[in-house]
FIMARTOR-868406 format. One record per residue: chain; residue in three letters; x negated, z, y of N, C-alpha, C in turn. Coordinates in Angstrom, 2 decimals. Atoms other than C-alpha are relative to their C-alpha. Layout:
N
{pt A; ALA; {X; Z; Y}; {X; Z; Y}; {X; Z; Y}}
...
This chain:
87
{pt A; MET; {1.09; 0.36; -0.87}; {18.90; 8.72; 0.43}; {-1.05; -0.74; -0.83}}
{pt A; SER; {1.01; 0.78; 0.70}; {16.37; 6.09; -0.58}; {-1.34; 0.11; 0.73}}
{pt A; LEU; {1.34; -0.03; -0.58}; {12.68; 5.68; 0.11}; {-0.33; -1.36; 0.59}}
{pt A; LYS; {0.44; 1.22; -0.66}; {11.20; 3.12; 2.46}; {-1.51; -0.08; -0.12}}
{pt A; TYR; {1.43; 0.22; 0.17}; {7.76; 1.67; 1.71}; {-0.54; -0.85; 1.14}}
{pt A; THR; {0.75; 0.83; -0.92}; {5.36; 0.39; 4.32}; {-1.41; -0.09; -0.57}}
{pt A; TRP; {1.33; 0.20; 0.58}; {2.18; -1.10; 2.86}; {-0.99; -0.34; 1.11}}
{pt A; LYS; {1.08; 0.23; -0.97}; {-1.01; -0.94; 4.96}; {-1.24; -0.43; -0.75}}
{pt A; LYS; {1.20; 0.51; 0.65}; {-4.08; -2.93; 4.02}; {-1.11; 1.05; 0.09}}
{pt A; THR; {1.12; -0.93; 0.03}; {-7.07; -0.81; 2.99}; {-1.23; -0.71; -0.57}}
{pt A; THR; {1.26; 0.58; 0.48}; {-10.61; -1.35; 1.71}; {-0.11; 0.16; -1.51}}
{pt A; PRO; {0.25; -0.18; 1.43}; {-11.81; -1.83; -1.87}; {-0.55; 1.39; -0.32}}
{pt A; GLU; {0.60; -1.31; 0.22}; {-13.75; 1.42; -1.51}; {1.05; 1.11; -0.08}}
{pt A; VAL; {-1.07; -1.00; 0.03}; {-10.62; 3.48; -0.76}; {0.78; -0.11; -1.30}}
{pt A; TYR; {-0.73; 0.21; 1.26}; {-8.76; 1.94; -3.69}; {-0.80; 0.51; -1.19}}
{pt A; ARG; {0.85; -0.41; 1.12}; {-11.68; 2.47; -6.08}; {-0.17; 1.52; -0.05}}
{pt A; TYR; {0.16; -1.45; -0.03}; {-12.17; 6.07; -4.94}; {1.25; 0.70; -0.56}}
{pt A; LEU; {-1.25; -0.61; 0.49}; {-8.50; 6.97; -5.54}; {0.17; -0.21; -1.49}}
{pt A; ARG; {-0.16; 0.29; 1.43}; {-8.38; 5.25; -8.93}; {-1.05; 0.72; -0.84}}
{pt A; HIS; {1.07; -0.67; 0.75}; {-11.73; 6.70; -10.04}; {0.22; 1.51; -0.04}}
{pt A; THR; {-0.15; -1.45; -0.10}; {-11.00; 10.24; -8.86}; {1.25; 0.51; -0.74}}
{pt A; HIS; {-1.28; -0.48; 0.53}; {-7.39; 10.46; -10.09}; {0.53; -0.82; -1.16}}
{pt A; TRP; {-0.49; 0.95; 1.00}; {-7.22; 7.91; -12.93}; {0.82; 0.66; -1.10}}
{pt A; GLU; {-0.77; -0.67; 1.06}; {-5.97; 10.46; -15.50}; {1.38; 0.43; 0.46}}
{pt A; GLU; {-1.27; -0.47; -0.55}; {-3.16; 11.55; -13.19}; {0.92; -1.15; 0.41}}
{pt A; MET; {-0.77; 1.12; -0.53}; {-1.97; 8.05; -12.28}; {0.58; -0.88; -1.11}}
{pt A; GLN; {-0.65; 0.94; 0.91}; {0.32; 5.53; -13.92}; {0.47; -1.20; 0.82}}
{pt A; PRO; {-0.52; 1.16; -0.72}; {1.49; 2.02; -13.04}; {1.48; 0.20; 0.35}}
{pt A; PHE; {-1.39; -0.02; -0.42}; {4.73; 1.83; -11.07}; {0.63; -1.38; -0.08}}
{pt A; ALA; {-0.49; 1.39; 0.08}; {5.03; -1.96; -11.00}; {-1.20; -0.89; -0.28}}
{pt A; THR; {1.08; 0.95; 0.28}; {3.02; -4.92; -12.21}; {0.56; -1.42; -0.07}}
{pt A; ILE; {-0.29; 1.42; 0.15}; {3.05; -8.70; -11.98}; {-1.23; -0.60; -0.67}}
{pt A; THR; {1.12; 0.64; 0.67}; {0.90; -10.69; -14.39}; {0.34; -1.46; -0.27}}
{pt A; ASN; {-0.11; 1.44; 0.19}; {0.79; -14.46; -14.06}; {-1.43; -0.53; -0.06}}
{pt A; LEU; {1.41; 0.31; 0.15}; {-2.64; -15.29; -15.45}; {-0.35; -1.47; 0.20}}
{pt A; GLU; {0.33; 1.42; 0.00}; {-2.41; -19.06; -15.58}; {0.39; -0.71; 1.29}}
{pt A; GLY; {-0.49; 0.73; -1.16}; {-0.41; -20.14; -12.58}; {0.46; -1.38; -0.43}}
{pt A; ASN; {-0.54; 1.31; 0.33}; {1.81; -23.18; -13.01}; {1.18; -0.28; 0.92}}
{pt A; SER; {-1.08; 0.38; -0.91}; {4.67; -25.02; -11.32}; {1.23; 0.88; -0.17}}
{pt A; TRP; {-1.18; -0.84; 0.22}; {7.26; -22.72; -12.87}; {-0.20; 1.40; 0.59}}
{pt A; LEU; {0.27; -1.36; -0.46}; {5.60; -19.38; -12.03}; {-0.74; 0.06; 1.33}}
{pt A; GLY; {0.76; 0.00; -1.24}; {3.62; -20.43; -8.97}; {-1.48; 0.24; -0.26}}
{pt A; GLU; {1.45; -0.20; 0.13}; {-0.02; -19.59; -8.31}; {-0.33; 1.20; -0.87}}
{pt A; ARG; {0.50; -1.14; 0.77}; {-2.08; -17.21; -10.44}; {0.15; 1.26; 0.85}}
{pt A; HIS; {-0.30; -1.20; -0.77}; {-1.07; -13.69; -9.42}; {-0.01; 1.22; -0.92}}
{pt A; ILE; {0.03; -1.27; 0.72}; {-1.92; -10.22; -10.71}; {0.14; 1.11; 1.04}}
{pt A; MET; {-0.22; -1.09; -0.94}; {-0.58; -7.14; -8.90}; {0.39; 1.24; -0.79}}
{pt A; THR; {-0.38; -1.26; 0.61}; {-0.37; -3.50; -9.91}; {0.12; 1.06; 1.09}}
{pt A; GLU; {-0.21; -1.16; -0.87}; {1.07; -0.55; -7.97}; {-0.23; 1.25; -0.83}}
{pt A; TRP; {0.34; -1.23; 0.70}; {-0.29; 2.88; -8.97}; {0.50; 1.20; 0.78}}
{pt A; GLY; {-0.41; -1.26; -0.61}; {1.08; 6.35; -8.33}; {-0.24; 1.15; -0.95}}
{pt A; PHE; {0.18; -1.18; 0.84}; {0.92; 9.86; -9.65}; {1.17; 0.16; -0.96}}
{pt A; LYS; {-1.03; -0.24; 1.00}; {2.81; 10.72; -12.82}; {1.03; 0.97; 0.57}}
{pt A; GLY; {-1.08; -0.85; -0.48}; {6.19; 12.22; -11.94}; {0.38; -0.22; 1.45}}
{pt A; ALA; {-0.30; 0.27; -1.41}; {6.11; 10.91; -8.36}; {1.13; -1.02; 0.11}}
{pt A; ASP; {-1.09; 0.95; -0.25}; {8.95; 8.89; -6.84}; {-0.48; -1.35; 0.53}}
{pt A; ALA; {0.49; 1.23; -0.62}; {6.70; 6.23; -5.32}; {-1.49; -0.20; -0.31}}
{pt A; PRO; {1.43; 0.28; 0.16}; {3.34; 4.50; -5.78}; {-0.75; 0.35; 1.28}}
{pt A; ILE; {0.80; -0.27; -1.20}; {0.46; 5.22; -3.42}; {-1.02; -1.09; 0.30}}
{pt A; VAL; {0.95; 1.08; -0.23}; {-1.92; 2.27; -3.90}; {0.42; -1.23; -0.79}}
{pt A; LYS; {-0.32; 1.27; 0.66}; {-1.67; -1.38; -4.86}; {-1.21; -0.92; 0.11}}
{pt A; VAL; {1.00; 1.06; -0.03}; {-4.13; -4.11; -5.79}; {0.73; -1.31; -0.27}}
{pt A; ASP; {-0.69; 1.29; 0.09}; {-3.02; -7.72; -5.36}; {-1.04; -1.11; -0.06}}
{pt A; GLU; {0.99; 1.06; 0.21}; {-5.08; -10.62; -6.74}; {0.71; -1.33; -0.18}}
{pt A; ARG; {-0.59; 1.34; 0.07}; {-4.20; -14.27; -6.21}; {-1.10; -1.04; 0.00}}
{pt A; GLY; {0.95; 1.10; -0.06}; {-5.88; -17.63; -6.51}; {-0.73; -0.20; -1.30}}
{pt A; SER; {0.73; 0.39; 1.20}; {-8.42; -18.97; -8.93}; {-0.79; 1.16; -0.58}}
{pt A; ILE; {0.82; -1.01; 0.66}; {-10.35; -16.92; -11.45}; {-1.40; 0.01; 0.61}}
{pt A; GLU; {1.35; 0.13; -0.54}; {-13.59; -18.22; -9.95}; {-0.12; 0.65; 1.39}}
{pt A; LYS; {0.02; -0.54; -1.36}; {-12.71; -17.18; -6.37}; {1.35; 0.66; 0.32}}
{pt A; PRO; {-1.28; -0.65; -0.27}; {-9.81; -14.72; -6.40}; {0.04; 0.61; 1.40}}
{pt A; GLU; {-0.23; -0.69; -1.27}; {-8.36; -13.37; -3.17}; {0.63; 1.34; -0.36}}
{pt A; VAL; {-0.45; -1.33; 0.38}; {-8.03; -9.63; -3.70}; {0.24; 0.83; 1.25}}
{pt A; THR; {-0.31; -0.91; -1.10}; {-6.30; -7.27; -1.28}; {0.42; 1.34; -0.57}}
{pt A; TYR; {-0.29; -1.38; 0.40}; {-5.86; -3.51; -1.48}; {0.91; 0.61; 1.05}}
{pt A; TRP; {-1.04; -0.53; -0.88}; {-2.98; -1.52; -0.01}; {0.23; 1.49; -0.26}}
{pt A; LEU; {-0.46; -1.39; 0.09}; {-1.97; 2.08; 0.71}; {1.47; 0.02; 0.37}}
{pt A; ALA; {-1.44; -0.10; -0.29}; {1.71; 3.02; 0.67}; {0.26; 1.19; 0.93}}
{pt A; PHE; {-0.53; -1.05; -0.84}; {3.28; 5.00; 3.45}; {1.49; 0.06; -0.30}}
{pt A; VAL; {-1.36; -0.12; 0.50}; {6.56; 6.28; 2.08}; {0.76; 0.98; 0.88}}
{pt A; THR; {-0.85; -0.84; -0.82}; {9.34; 7.65; 4.27}; {1.42; -0.06; -0.53}}
{pt A; LYS; {-1.42; 0.01; 0.36}; {12.99; 8.52; 3.80}; {0.72; -1.02; 0.86}}
{pt A; ASP; {-0.80; 0.97; -0.71}; {15.39; 5.76; 4.76}; {1.30; 0.68; 0.39}}
{pt A; ASP; {-1.17; -0.74; -0.49}; {17.96; 7.57; 6.91}; {1.19; -0.91; 0.32}}
{pt A; THR; {-1.11; 0.92; -0.29}; {20.12; 4.45; 7.29}; {1.01; -0.08; -1.13}}
{pt A; ASP; {-0.94; 0.00; 1.13}; {21.76; 5.02; 3.89}; {1.27; 0.75; 0.38}}
{pt A; ALA; {-1.28; -0.65; -0.30}; {25.41; 5.91; 4.10}; {0.29; 1.09; -1.01}}
């Protein structure tokens, strides 16, 4: 049985609260770091998914794209369910 992720957009305040309150208990689950952006890698993109140590899935994600001067930043909460379609 695998896990299914559904990401729901949240506010910067929710993301900051979770990271500030639980920072010692959390670790990165995935990250993308493309600081420069170019034709080979596409636009500038920084993304990190965070979850609790020992957990099977992340719970929050920050996704930053665009220019350094005016980045587009979005914050996400993960809703994780069991994928019952596995054989």
